C-alpha positions in Angstrom: 3.6 2.7 22.5 0.2 2.1 22.6 -1.1 0.0 19.5 -2.3 2.6 17.1 -6.1 0.2 16.4 -8.2 -1.8 18.5 -7.0 -5.8 18.0 -8.6 -6.5 14.9 -7.4 -10.4 13.5 -5.5 -9.3 10.5 -4.7 -11.8 7.6 -2.4 -10.3 5.0 -3.4 -11.9 1.6 0.3 -11.5 0.2 3.9 -10.9 2.4 5.1 -9.3 -0.2 7.3 -5.4 0.4 4.0 -3.4 0.5 2.5 -6.1 3.4 5.8 -6.5 4.8 5.6 -3.0 5.8 2.6 -2.8 7.2 2.9 -5.5 8.9 6.5 -4.1 10.7 4.5 -0.9 10.9 1.9 -2.1 13.0 4.3 -4.2 14.8 6.5 -1.2 16.5 3.6 0.3 17.5 2.8 -2.9 19.9 0.1 -4.1 18.2 0.1 -7.8 19.2 2.4 -10.7 16.9 -0.8 -12.9 18.0 -2.8 -11.1 16.0 -1.5 -10.9 12.7 -1.1 -13.6 9.6 0.5 -14.1 6.8 -0.2 -16.3 3.3 2.3 -16.3 0.9 2.6 -17.9 -1.7 6.1 -18.5 -2.2 7.8 -20.8 0.4 11.4 -18.7 0.4 8.9 -16.0 0.5 7.0 -17.0 3.9 10.3 -18.5 5.4 12.1 -15.6 5.8 9.1 -13.4 7.5 10.0 -16.4 9.5 13.3 -15.3 10.9 12.2 -11.3 10.7 9.4 -11.6 13.2 9.8 -15.9 15.5 6.4 -16.4 16.7 5.0 -14.1 13.5 2.0 -16.7 12.3 2.3 -17.8 8.3 0.6 -19.8 6.0 2.5 -21.1 2.3 0.5 -23.1 0.0 -2.7 -24.4 -1.7 -5.1 -23.2 1.1 -2.9 -21.4 2.3 -5.6 -18.1 2.1 -8.8 -19.7 3.0 -7.5 -21.0 6.3 -5.9 -16.9 6.7 -9.1 -15.4 6.3 -11.3 -18.3 8.0 -9.7 -19.5 10.6 -8.5 -22.6 11.7 -10.9 -22.8 15.0 -13.2 -22.8 12.2 -11.5 -25.0 10.0 -12.8 -28.0 11.1 -10.3 -29.7 7.9 -7.1 -27.4 9.3 -5.0 -30.7 10.4 -5.9 -32.4 7.2 -4.3 -29.6 5.1 -1.1 -29.5 7.3 -1.1 -34.0 6.8 -1.8 -33.6 3.5 1.6 -31.0 2.5 -1.3 -28.7 0.4 -0.4 -26.0 3.5 2.6 -25.9 5.5 2.7 -23.3 8.7 5.5 -21.2 10.3 6.4 -23.6 13.6 7.9 -21.5 15.7 4.9 -20.0 15.6 2.9 -20.0 19.2 -0.1 -21.7 18.4 -2.2 -23.1 15.0 -5.1 -22.0 16.0 -6.3 -18.5 15.5 -9.4 -16.8 14.8 -11.4 -16.2 11.7 -10.3 -12.7 9.7 -12.1 -9.0 11.1 -9.7 -7.0 8.2 -8.2 -9.0 5.0 -5.7 -7.3 3.7 -5.3 -7.5 0.2 -1.1 -7.5 -0.9 -0.7 -9.5 -3.9 0.0 -8.1 -7.8 -3.6 -6.7 -9.3 -2.9 -9.1 -12.5 -4.0 -12.5 -10.1 -6.0 -10.6 -7.6 -9.6 -11.5 -9.6 -8.7 -15.0 -9.5 -7.3 -14.5 -5.7 -10.5 -12.4 -4.8 -12.5 -15.2 -6.6 -11.1 -17.8 -4.7 -11.6 -17.1 -0.9 -14.9 -15.8 -2.1 -16.9 -18.5 -0.7 -15.4 -17.7 3.2 -15.2 -13.3 2.4 -18.9 -13.6 2.5 -19.0 -15.5 5.1 -17.6 -13.8 7.5 -17.9 -10.7 6.0 -14.5 -9.3 7.2 -13.3 -5.5 5.8 -11.2 -5.9 3.0 -8.6 -3.7 2.0 -7.4 -3.6 -1.3 -3.6 -2.5 -1.5 -3.6 -3.9 -5.2 -2.9 -0.2 -7.7 -5.7 -0.7 -10.2 -8.3 -2.6 -9.3 -11.6 -0.8 -8.4 -13.6 -1.1 -5.6 -16.8 -2.8 -7.7 -14.3 -5.4 -8.8 -13.4 -6.2 -6.2 -16.8 -6.6 -5.2 -18.3 -8.1 -8.0 -14.9 -10.9 -7.8 -16.8 -11.5 -4.5 -20.4 -12.7 -5.3 -18.5 -15.3 -8.5 -19.7 -18.4 -7.4 -22.5 -16.9 -4.9 -25.8 -18.8 -6.3 -27.7 -15.8 -4.3 -29.6 -12.5 -6.0 -28.9 -10.5 -3.6 -25.5 -11.5 -1.7 -24.2 -9.6 1.6 -21.0 -8.9 0.5 -17.8 -6.9 2.9 -17.1 -3.6 2.0 -14.3 -2.6 0.7 -11.9 0.7 1.3 -8.5 0.8 -1.8 -5.9 2.2 -0.3 -2.9 3.8 -3.0 0.8 3.9 -0.4 4.2 5.0 -1.8 7.5 3.1 -1.6 8.2 5.7 1.0 5.6 3.5 3.6 9.0 0.9 3.2 11.0 3.3 5.3 7.4 4.0 7.4 7.3 8.2 5.4 5.2 6.9 3.6 2.3 9.5 1.4 -1.2 7.0 1.0 -4.9 7.8 -0.9 -8.2 5.7 -0.1 -11.7 5.4 -1.1 -14.6 3.4 1.2 -17.7 2.0 -0.4 -21.0 3.2 0.7 -21.5 0.2 3.3 -18.3 0.7 5.1 -18.5 3.0 8.0 -16.9 5.2 10.0 -15.5 2.4 12.4 -14.0 0.4 9.4 -12.5 4.1 8.1 -11.4 4.3 11.3 -9.4 0.7 11.4 -8.4 1.3 7.5 -6.7 4.0 8.8 -4.9 3.5 12.0 -3.7 0.3 9.7 -1.9 2.5 7.3 -1.2 6.0 9.6 1.4 2.9 10.8 3.5 3.1 7.7 2.5 6.7 5.8 2.6 10.6 7.1 0.1 12.0 5.8 -3.3 9.6 4.8 -5.9 10.8 2.8 -9.2 10.5 2.0 -10.8 10.7 -1.4 -15.2 11.0 -1.5 -15.0 10.3 -5.3 -13.1 7.0 -7.1 -11.7 8.6 -9.6 -9.9 10.8 -7.1 -7.5 7.6 -6.6 -5.9 7.6 -10.1 -5.2 11.4 -9.2 -3.4 9.5 -6.1 -1.6 7.5 -7.8 0.0 10.1 -10.3 1.0 13.1 -7.5 1.8 10.8 -4.3 1.6 7.1 -5.8 4.5 7.9 -8.9 5.2 10.3 -7.6 8.7 9.1 -5.2 10.1 9.0 -9.2 10.0 12.2 -9.8 11.7 13.5 -7.2 14.1 10.7 -7.8 14.1 11.6 -11.3 15.2 15.6 -10.0 18.2 14.5 -8.0 19.3 12.3 -10.5 19.5 14.9 -12.6 20.8 17.6 -9.9 23.5 14.8 -9.0 24.1 14.3 -12.9 24.5 18.3 -13.5 26.7 18.3 -10.7 29.0 16.0 -12.2 29.1 17.6 -15.0 30.6 21.0 -13.3 33.5 18.9 -11.8 31.7 17.5 -8.6 32.3 14.0 -8.3 29.1 12.1 -7.7 30.1 10.9 -4.1 29.9 14.6 -2.9 26.7 15.2 -5.4 24.6 13.0 -3.9 25.1 13.3 -1.1 24.0 17.1 -1.2 21.4 17.2 -3.6 19.7 14.0 -1.4 19.7 16.1 1.5 18.7 19.6 0.3 15.8 17.1 -1.0 14.7 16.1 2.9 16.2 19.8 4.1 13.4 21.7 1.8 10.1 18.9 2.3 10.8 19.4 6.1 11.2 23.6 5.8 7.0 22.8 3.4 5.7 20.1 6.4 6.5 23.1 9.0 6.3 25.7 7.5 2.8 28.2 7.7 3.1 29.4 3.6 2.7 27.8 0.9 4.6 25.9 -1.6 5.0 29.3 -4.3 5.5 32.3 -1.2 8.1 29.7 0.2 9.4 29.8 -3.6 9.8 33.4 -3.1 11.5 33.9 -0.5 14.3 31.3 -1.2 14.2 33.6 -4.6 16.5 36.6 -4.5 15.6 38.9 -8.2 18.4 38.9 -9.7 19.9 36.0 -7.7 21.3 32.4 -8.6 18.1 31.1 -7.3 16.3 33.0 -10.0 18.7 32.1 -13.5 17.9 28.9 -12.2 14.4 29.0 -11.9 14.0 31.3 -15.3 15.6 28.8 -17.1 13.6 26.0 -15.5 10.0 28.3 -16.1 11.9 28.5 -20.2 11.7 24.7 -20.4 8.6 24.5 -19.9 9.3 23.2 -16.2 5.5 23.2 -14.9 4.4 22.1 -18.0 5.9 18.6 -18.2 5.6 17.9 -14.5 1.4 18.5 -15.6 1.9 16.0 -18.4 3.5 14.0 -16.4 0.8 13.8 -13.4 -1.9 13.3 -15.8 -0.1 11.0 -17.4 -0.1 8.8 -15.1 -3.5 9.6 -13.8 -5.0 8.5 -17.4 -2.8 5.1 -17.3 -4.5 4.6 -14.0 -8.1 4.7 -15.2 -6.7 2.3 -18.6 -5.7 0.3 -15.8 -8.4 0.0 -13.4 -10.7 -1.0 -16.7 -8.2 -3.9 -18.0 -7.9 -5.0 -14.7 -10.9 -5.0 -13.8 -12.2 -7.6 -16.3 -8.9 -10.2 -15.9 -9.6 -13.1 -16.6 -8.1 -15.8 -14.8 
């Protein structure tokens, strides 16, 4: 299978689960391993990635993020970094010589994003790669502000930023992602970002205002937990009625999968699908009436709104996070 995006040089800042999911999804499409570098502060995690993806260039150490963005070709200090132990490279990688990143994927925890971006801001301003952030809660304006910190120029040209809200099913290549791009991101930038996320997300949707990323968080970002809760409750209901837990769990999971597949493939809207499987005065009708009487819709609306509100609050808190 052909690669999903032009073979841009990718630098992952952070090598956690979501970064690995994107990396693995890309590699499964034929994206060249030689075009990827991962900077990860935890040595054990680097070693895990090295073992799972033989030949992947992983960097660990105090100068790793700089080198991942700057490229060893551009950085004359690479040899000294390795010699003095301030950076460890993968000894099984084909080469320690690689170009500067064209796309930088910020895949670190939101609480440390500011310190990470401020640290690499000079090389980001120098090379101006496309910056893609999957850190929850940090607005693009905050990321741009972090990149500008330390600059002596009043009107510093900054890299374009695309903010992504993925969700955990991306770990099994079944994700849904919402995306927002700053005004200086070109159509090519948007295409590259969309193609990268499509490697792990079956649905990639753009929003035109960044505030809607908070709504994306409320629907798909936090959404998997809502379905886990519903499935958990269905399993418990089955057990309470005398069914063994293993059977209740298996029937619940397959029912969830089947209903989602029907909704995905059908031309009917969701309301019509529900009506079609709800015979008047039947068992499903009895269950639906019980849910409605208990305020099911209102609870879902409150839950999504609460996640949306919390996302907005986090944006304010983390956007002003101090070192």
